[in-house]
N, C-alpha and C positions, 0 to 999 in steps of 0.2 A: 552790081553791088551798091545797094542804096544806103546802107548804114555802116557805121564803124565796126559793129559786130560782124556783119557780113564780110567786110574787108579782112578782119582778123581771122575769121574762119577760112577764107580763101587763102590767106597767107600761110596758115598752119597746114593746109592740104599741100600747098606747094613745097613747104619746108619738109614735110614728112616724105614726100616723093623724092625730093632732092637727097635727103639723108639715106633713104632706102637704096636709091640708085648708086650711092657711094659705099654700099656695103654695111651700113648700120641696120640693126634689126629693131624696129619700133616695138617697145613693150607696152607702152601706155600713152594715151593722148587725153588731154584735158582732165587730168586727175585732180580732184578737188578734196579739200578738207577745210576745217574751220579757218585756217590761216590764209588760204588762198588756193591758187591753181598752178599746176605744172603743165606747161604746154605739151612737151614731148619728153618721154623717158625712153632711152634707147640703149642698146648694147653694141659695143664695138670691141671685139676681141675680149680682153679681160677687163674692160672698162664699162662701168655704167655711166651713161651720159645724160645729164639733165639739161634739156635745151629750152631756152627762152626764145620765143619767136616774136619779132617785132615787124609789123607790116605798115608801110606808108605808100601813099600815091605820089609824093613829091618830097624833096629834101629841104623845103622852105623852113622847117623847124629843126633841121639837122638830119643826119643820116639815121635811119631807124635804130641801128645798134647803139647810138648815143643815149637812147631812152632807158638803158639798163644802168642806172646809177648805183651808188653804194647802198641805198635803202632797199632797192629791188634785189640787189645781190644778197643782202642779209636775209631777206624774205625767202629767196630761192634756196639758200642753205638750210633754213628751217624746214621748208617744204620737202626738200630732199631727205632730211632726217625722218620726217613723218611718213614719206613714201616708203623708205627702207623699213621702218617699223611695221608697216601694214602689208608688206610683200615678202615673199620667200625668195628673194633675189640677193645674191651675194657676189661681190667682185672685189679684187684686190685694189682696183683703181676706181676713183670717182672723178668725174670731170663735169665742168659747167661750160656749156657752149652757148653762143648766141647766134641765131640764124636771122639775118635781116633780109626782108623781102621788099623790094621796091616794085610795085605794080605800075606798069607803064601802059598807057592807052595804045592799043594797036600793035604792041610789041610784046615779046616774052618778058616775064618778070625777071628782074635782076636779083640774084640770090648771093648774099655774102655770108659765108660760114666762118665764124670766129671760134676756132677750137681752143678749149681751155681759156676762155675769155677772162675768167677770174677764178680764184680758188677759195 
């Protein structure tokens, strides 16, 4: 992985596999609109889950999940509204999760899944 973009793509693949292994069904990945991008949209039972994936190689600048601040949360809420308007998916519950992926040299990635990280 030579670039930040490669690292992010790698982390999103790890996160999608992690979520799928835990029973979530991935509906969309890297969905884009004018306001930005949703990393993963999934379904878990009656819930639509909008997942933000943050990937890092180290925690020198904090844990990857800490990168999802208030401004990012606001943007993700807007993106979720845009995604819902563009797709024929309905669910009684909507949830925002953060999946933090810490890629470690020579060892498996460490995945932290924060369910309902914000509302």
